[in-house]
C-alpha positions, 0 to 999 in steps of 0.5 A, a space after each residue: 527262583 523268585 517267589 514273593 516280592 516286598 513292595 515299597 510300602 512293606 506289603 508282600 505280594 506274589 512275583 509277577 514276571 509280566 511286570 518285568 517284561 512290560 517295563 523292559 518293553 516300555 524302555 525299548 519302545 523309546 529307542 530307535 530299534 524298538 522292542 525285541 521280544 526275544 531279548 525281553 523273554 530271555 532277560 525276564 526268564 534269567 531274572 526269575 530263575 536266578 533271583 532269591 526266593 524273596 526280593 524287594 522291588 529295588 533289588 529286582 530293578 537293579 537286576 533288570 539294569 544289570 542284565 540290560 547293560 550286559 545285553 547288546 541293547 545298552 541304549 535300552 538300559 539308559 532309558 530304563 534307568 531314566 524311567 526309574 529316576 523319573 518315578 523316584 522323582 515323582 514319588 519325592 515331588 509331593 514331599 519336596 513341595 511340602 518342604 518348600 511351603 514350610 521353608 517359605 513360611 507359607 500360610 496353608 493347611 500344612 503349616 497351620 495344622 496346629 494353631 498352638 505351633 509356630 511353624 515359622 520358627 526354625 524349631 517349628 520348621 524342624 517339627 514339620 519336616 519331621 512330621 511330614 516325612 514320618 507320616 508316609 513311613 507310618 502309611 507304608 510300614 506300620 498300617 495294615 492294608 485295610 487301615 491304609 485303604 480306609 485312610 486313603 479313601 477318606 473314611 478314617 483319620 489317625 490322630 498324631 500319626 507323626 508320633 506313631 513310630 515313637 510309641 508315645 501315648 496321648 495325654 495324662 492327668 498328673 498326680 502332682 502330689 506324688 511329685 511334690 512329695 517325692 521329687 523326680 528326675 528330669 534329664 541331668 537334674 533332680 527335683 527335691 520334694 517341695 517345701 514352700 509354695 514357690 517351689 511347688 509352683 515351679 515343680 508343677 510347671 517342670 512336671 508338665 513340661 517334662 511329660 510333654 516331651 515324652 507324649 504327643 498330647 496334652 498335660 493336665 493337673 486334676 486337683 491343682 488346689 488340693 495338691 498345692 494347698 499344703 504348701 500354703 501352710 508350710 509357707 505361713 510357718 516360714 513367715 512365722 519363723 521369720 517373726 520369731 527371728 525379729 521378735 526373739 519370741 517362740 511362736 511355735 504354737 501359731 504354726 498350726 493355728 486354725 485360719 478361717 481364710 487367707 485374706 489380706 487385712 490391715 494391721 491397724 489397731 491390731 496388737 500382739 500375736 494377733 498383729 503378728 499372725 495377720 502380718 504372716 498371713 498377709 505375707 503368705 497371701 502375697 507369696 501365693 499370689 506371686 507363685 500363681 502369677 509365676 505358674 501362669 507366666 511359665 506355662 505361657 513361656 516354657 517351650 517344649 518339643 524343640 522350642 516351637 510350642 508351649 506346653 498344652 497344659 490344663 489345670 482342674 480346681 474348685 472343690 478344696 474348701 480348706 482355707 489353704 486350698 481356697 487361698 490357692 484358688 483365689 490367688 490363681 483367679 486373681 492372677 488370671 484376671 490381671 493377665 500376663 505381661 502388659 495385661 494380656 489374656 493368658 493362653 495356658 494353662 486351660 483352667 477348669 472349674 470343678 462345679 459341685 453342688 454342696 461345694 462350689 456352686 450354690 449360694 450356701 456352698 463354702 466355695 460359692 464366693 470363689 465360684 462367683 469370682 471364677 465367673 467374673 474371671 471367665 467373663 474377661 479372660 475366657 477361663 476357667 471353663 466349667 466341669 460339671 461334677 454333678 452330671 449323672 455320669 461324672 459322679 463316683 460312688 466313693 466320693 464323700 464330702 468329709 474325705 480330705 482326699 475326695 479329689 481321687 474320686 472327682 472326674 477331671 478333664 483336659 482343657 480341649 475336652 478329653 475325658 478319662 474316668 471309667 476303667 475296666 482294668 483298675 480304679 475308676 479315676 482320672 488321676 494317673 491315666 490318660 488317652 493312649 491314642 484316638 482316631 476319627 471316622 468321617 461319618 459324613 462321607 458314609 452318609 453321602 454314599 447313601 444319599 441316592 437311596 430313595 427309600 428312607 429305611 433302606 438309606 438309613 440301613 445302608 448307612 449303619 451297615 457301612 458305619 459298622 464296617 468302618 467302626 470295625 476297621 477303626 477298632 482294629 487299627 487302635 488295637 494294632 497301635 496299642 500292640 505297637 505302643 506296648 512294646 516300648 520300654 519304661 526307660 523311654 518315658 522316665 517321668 511318665 512311667 516313674 511318677 505319673 502313670 498308674 502302676 508305672 513306678 513298679 516297672 524296671 527301666 527295661 520292662 515293657 509298658 504293656 502291663 500298665 497302659 491298659 489303664 488308658 483309653 482308646 478313643 473312636 472319634 467322629 466329625 460332622 454329625 450335622 452334615 451327616 444328618 443333612 445328607 440322610 434326612 435333609 436337615 440337621 439335628 438343631 432344626 429337626 426332631 426327627 434328625 435329632 432322634 437319628 443323630 442320637 441313634 447313630 451315636 448310641 450305636 457307636 457307643 454300643 459298638 465301643 462297649 462291644 470292642 472293649 469286651 472283645 479286645 480287652 481295652 478301654 474303648 470310648 467314643 470321643 466328640 472329636 475336637 477337629 482342628 486340621 481335620 475339619 477341612 481335610 475331610 471336607 476337601 476330599 469329599 468335595 473333590 469326589 462328590 462335588 458341592 452338596 447344599 448343607 453338606 459340603 457347601 462350606 469348607 469345614 465340617 461341624 465339630 463332632 455333635 455340635 449344632 452348626 456354628 452358623 445356625 441361629 438358636 438360643 443357648 437353651 435350644 443348643 443345650 437341649 440338642 447337644 446335652 444327650 450326646 455328652 453321656 454317650 461320648 465319655 472319651 470327651 465332649 464340650 458345650 460352647 455358647 457364643 455371647 455378644 458384646 463385652 462380658 467383662 462386667 456381666 459375670 451373670 451371663 457366665 453363671 447363667 450358662 453354668 445353670 443351663 449345664 446343671 439343668 440339662 446334665 451337660 458334662 463340660 462347657 465354656 463360653 466364647 465372647 469377643 476379645 480384641 488384642 493389640 499384638 504390639 503392646 498387648 492391650 485388650 478390650 471387647 469392642 465390636 470392631 477395633 482397628 486402632 489400639 487406643 494405647 499405642 495407636 498401632 493397627 496390628 489388632 487380632 481377635 483372641 478366640 477359642 479354637 477347639 477348647 483352647 485359646 490361640 494368641 493370634 488367628 494368623 496360625 489358624 488354618 483356612 477351614 477354622 478361619 471359615 468356621 470362625 467367620 460363620 459363628 453366630 451369637 446364641 441369644 
């Protein structure tokens, strides 16, 4: 006898015989003879009694077909079969429509969900086919009913849901020194330990590329300058050995000779060993420059994930004050300034300058000259962004200026904004750690549902009650995903668990990764604080002190809840200022359908990213900083501060350093500067003219604006979705 039924989404429900009767009756009513209640009851009773204790919906429907075909009413069986087919087609129709849009290379929110992905290419299409068919599987079989309902109702978005079944983690900061020192295996080939700067550069690329194929998020190197510095000296020694071969002299005493700085110099007037040493330094600098040039070129051309997407890569640097480390920084910046190919701005890696008082910021600091160069490069090439190691929450009690491995205690970030530093279950560090997964809450929808409550205190109180409910569901969802991820075997992530993740090297291939991944973080994100505040108070935080107070209260509350979840569930929960790309318009569209157009809330097709002041709000950089700065301490899962400046910044690096000064003054953790940059898509020519319709080099008209989307650059806005294009159109200069 049938007791329970397994539905198509995996849920198990009690058997309801009336559903069988209703289905047969519906089929009978479409025939000339009409319904036969006696036959309906006879078939329903027979199926209920003869069936197994637990059956699937499909198995029960098969039995209905069988009984109808045995009965005198075979025309009813045909109608029932046709009905089943129609329902099956209806369920598949949405997938069919999505597939056709991908096949026809249509420009819409499905094919432009990720601006770093070329979904028009065959490999890109394959990725989207897989993505769009995997998401329903996750909804049906891997999410709990309460989570599935929260997603369906528009309260919650699970990021990288298409990667959910793979058990992959989001991102990691590469301990590249370990790989350079020990080598690693990737596929059928093995990489030996590096000996020279060119090899070190290539291994860095391969490490990022290989790990990208094992994960669904970004890849970063936390101390690029420190890691590559030793190979500047080893390359110098190679150059000295070449001179030994030429001169027939033993120059071993020059191998470790102190060098104040690796700067090219004229050989004119130099003699003896001084001339030889200068020549060796010049050659070394040239090699370092070429190695950095190759690194940048490779990170813009090496594809991962089936060939449709370059590696989402970031590098942190700026605090190595050794001559060798300074050489790496200088030539990296020089190569970035020159551009790639025909002088185009490199999209990757996202470069991040680690700003530190006493090291890389003040005029008296040893790396101040390189900081000035960094500002000059940013003024032309958008990168590097700036990470403030002096922010109160970015400091480490173990950091010492005289520690040659102080980089272990310096926070590093992913270029888009993801931050990992604090750790309840191990060493406080960014290295060898990353985010495990994150999900974003639609706080705007929660606020809209409370708008009609006239009493302000009751309205705000209702908002927090609803917010707590969604926060609780989100925390459980992240824990459920963690429990699924932890069952993966170490051998499924050969590079990540052998060389990159803290503690992973202690696992055997068939061990699960459960014992080590708790070093990572579970991120609770949010979107649309500005619109949320308008719904609750009538104004956003950029235009009202009262709204700002409420905004900080909301995010402080979320942070307190995250800390609570960390204790209750035993994980590293953090609050993330979500870098919404495809999500920005997705939430808004759903809310507009249900609630209509609400001025200041749903009247645009995008919600404002996280805690930012709206892009269309006219204010100064100083005002924007004062409003957004307090949120950085609360959002330790990641945050970013943007400023839009006007005109050609190429010859105005002071405009960049002025923004960094603001970051320093207001305890801002991470920031970047946006400015105008035109690019000819035919020949690569770039300039900063306000409007450029014709390329002055090739006279073509295929001109695009190089723009930052959510922390990273996109070579063409053609890959942006409608919501982000609308946001771009609404951006105003901060002055």
